[in-house]
N, C-alpha and C positions, 0 to 999 in steps of 0.2 A: 404494540405500536413500533414501527420501524424507525431507525435513526433518521431517514429521509423525511418522514412525516413530522418528527419532532423538530427538525431543523426548519421545515416549512412553517410549522406552528409558531416557533420562536421568531422567525423573520416577520410573520404577520403581526405578532404582538409588538415587536419593535416598531414596525411601520405605523400601527395604530397609535402607539404611545407617542411617536414623533408628531403625527398629525393632530392628535388631541392636544398635546402640550404646546405645539406651535401656535394653536389658536388661543390658548389660555396662559400658560406659564412655561418656563423652561423645565425640561424633564430632569429628574434627579440624576446627577452624574454617577452616583453609587449604583442605582438600578440599571442604568444604561451600560455601565462598565460590566456589571454582573451578566447581563444578557449577552453582550458582545463576547465576553470570555467564554460563556457557555456555548455560544454558536461556534467559536473557534475550535473548542474541544470536540464538539459533535462533528464538525466538518472533517476532522481527522479520522473519524470512525465511519465515514461514508464509503460505499463501494464506488470505485472509479473504473470506468470502462477502459480497456487497454487501447481502444481506438481514440480516447481522449488524451491520454498520456501514460507514460510508463514510469515506474519508480526509478530512483537513482540506481546506478550500476551497483549490484551486490547489496542493495538495501533489503533487509529481511522484512517481508510483508505477508499478509494473509491473502491467499488467492482463492478464487472460485474457478474450477475447471469443469468442463462438460465431458463426460465419457460418451462417445458416440459409436454407434454401430449401424452400418449401412445408411449413414446420413441422419439417423435419428438419435436424439438425446435419450440415453437410457438411464443416466445417473448424473448427479452433480456432486463434486467433491470440494472440500475446503482443506487447505493445508498451508503450512508455512513454506515459503519459497523465496527466491530472489531471481532477478532478471539480469542477464549479461548482455551488453550492447554489441558484442562482436569486435570490439576495438581494444579491449583490455588484454594484457598478457598474464601469464601465470605468475610472473614476477610482481605485477601490480596488485594481484589478488590477495585478499585476506584469507583465502582458503588454500588448502594443499590439493593441487590437481595432479593426479597420477594417470594421465591419459596420453599415450604416445601418438594417438590419432589426430591430435590438434595440429593445425598448420604452424610450422616453425618460422619465426621471424629472426633472421640472422643479425640484423642491426640491434635488435632488443635482446638478443641471446635468450629468448624465451618463446614459448608457444602462445599463440593467440587463442583465447577462449571463444568458442563459437557463440553467436547470439542465441539466446533462448532462455527458458525458465528452468530453474534447478531447485529440487527439493532441498530444504535446509537439513543438513545432517545433525541429528540430535545424538549427542554422546558417541559419535563415530566420525570417521574421516571419509566415509563413502558418500560421494556426490552422485545423485541420479538425476537425469533429465526428466522433466515433466512431459510425458508423451500424450497427455490429454489436451483438449482445446481450452486454454486459459482465456476467460472472458473479462474478468474483473479482478481488481486487487484493492487492498485496504491497508492503510498504515496501522502499525501496532500501537496500542496504548503504552504510555510510559510505565515502567515497573513501579510497584508501590514504594513509597518512601518508608524507611524504617520507623518514622515517627507517626505514620498513619495507624489508626486503630482498626 
């Protein structure tokens, strides 16, 4: 079952609960709170189309990209990446950029990072542009708490 289906199912349960209890008694705040919190967490794990919105500048997210050949989708890939808005400079970035081909901004005394998707460098300083067609992105879950079993 996909996250989207679970979210839809929980939303339906919440609607039914509200309509049932509004006719009889007030719903339990505890169960309403649990359902709403579950929905919030699941919403974070939904795929978001890049036509709907983009993540914050340099926010690490999971992306889905299509590999295309002659206009046909031949494969889909998922990887960690971030998006840049084309307005940030290398001085504002949390990454080390070693690319002399970026446009230089004299007033900022830094190079402007071009807009685009970049693969997150794991255990390396090498940043690579995502040259496939990014279609969707998803927020990453929070890392586990040390107290979780």
